[in-house]
N, C-alpha and C positions, 0 to 999 in steps of 0.2 A: 504494500500500500504506500502510495506517495502522499505524504502529509502536506505537500506544498499546493495541492489542488484546492481551489476555493470551495469546491463542493463537499469536501471532506469535513465532517463535524469534528471539532476540536477534541471532544471527549472520546470519540472513536479513535482518533489519532493517538491520543495519550494512552488509551487502553492497548493499542497495537504496540506502541513503543515499550510499555510496561511488560507486555508478553515477550517481546524480543529480548529485553534485559533479563527476564527470568530464564528464558531459553539459553542465553549466552552463559549464565551462571551454571545451569544444569550441564551444558556441554563441556564446560571447563572444570566441572567438579567443585564449584565454589558454593558454599552455603549462601543462601539469599541474604541472611543477616550478617554475614562476615564483612568486616571492615579491613581496609589496608591502610598503610601509612599515607597513601596518595589520594584515596577516594573514600567517600562514605559508603555504607552498605548499598547493595543493589535494591534492597527493600526500601531504604530511605529515598533513593533516586526514583523508585516507582511511586512512592507517596508524594514526592515533589511534583512529578508529572501530573498526577491526579489533582493536586492542589492548584497547579497552574491552569489546568483545564477547567476547573470549577470556579476559580476566582481570578478574573481579569486584572483586578487590582494588584494581586500578588505578582503577576507577570510584569505589570508596569513598574512595581517597586524593584524587581530584579533588573529591569532595563535601566532604571535610574541609578541603581548601584553600580552597574557596569559602566555607565557614562561617567559617574563620579570617579571611579577608579582610573578610567582613561584620562580624564582631565588632570587628576593628581599626578599620574605618570608623565604626562606632557609637561606640566609645570615643573616637576622635579628634573626632567631632562633639560629643559631650558635653563633652569637655575644652575644645574651642574655644568652645562656648557659655558654659561656666562662666567661662573667662578673659575673654571678651567682656563678660559681665554684671558681673564683678568690676571690670573697668576702666571701663566706661561707665555703670553704674547710677548714677542720681542719688543724691548723698549728703545 
């Protein structure tokens, strides 16, 4: 199922992605509730997909968080470059 089609219901798409995550865990022999040092559990990711499908506000908050992180990284990069140029530019 392609979840990029306009006709696909968001809840249906989230349910499909949850099923795929569960299947990946099964094929890899990973318990659904198992966590790793890089990721939360597959069960948690499935719950998040369901939450985003049911609550458009949660999706919007996630998008705003990602935008805030990107802005922070851009400002940090500009500040770092400015300080680097100020310190090391030939005088």
